[in-house]
N, C-alpha and C positions, 0 to 999 in steps of 0.2 A: 504494500499499496505505498509508501514512501516512494513518491512516484513526482517529476515535474509536473504534471496534469493532477493529481489528486493537490498538490500545495496548493494550486490554483484555481480550484474549489472551496479552497478556506479565506473566507471573507469577514471584515470588520462586522464586529456583534452577533458574532455565531455560537452559539454556548460550548460548551468542552463536550457536552454528549454530542455535538449536530459534528463537531470539531473531530472525536475518537472517534463515529462512523466512519465517517471517511481515509481514515487514517488510523482506527487501533489504538492502543491503550498508550498514553503520553508517561515520562517519566519525570517524576517535577524534579524540577532545579532549584525553584526559587519561591517563596511565597511570604508575601506578610500583610499588614493588617491593623489599620487605621481608624482614628474619629476623628474626626475635626465639627468641631457646634452642631453635634447632636446627629453626622455624621457619616454614616459607619463605610468603608473602603478596602476591599480586600487583591492583590496582586496578588499575577499563580505567572511561574514562566514552567511551560512540558516543551520539552523534546523528545524526537521520534529522528530513528537512526541507523540506519543500513550500509557497514562499514564507513566509506566516503558519505554518503549522501546525509544531510543532516536539517530538520526543519523545526525550527523554531517558533515557539508563538504562544503571544503574551494574552494573558489572560484580566480584563477590570472587574471587578466583581461577576467573576462571572462570562464573560465576556470580549467575545477576541479582539485585542485593541493595535494590536502587532503582529507581524510574522517577520519570520528567517527561510534562508533558505543558501547551503550552502554544496557544493559537488553534485547539481546537474548544468 
């Protein structure tokens, strides 16, 4: 599932479960939670790797905020 075509299917605003539906279960690399003036925010970065091909997706409040790829 780690391919350029699957990477291209990932869009800003998708949920973690939608992305894992495309790429499979990811490995959590980092996460943080914070509260500001009564609002809470969570950030999480998941990575998928197959040899030299790597996809990294950053989630903010469980939604895709950014994505990056190496090796395609």
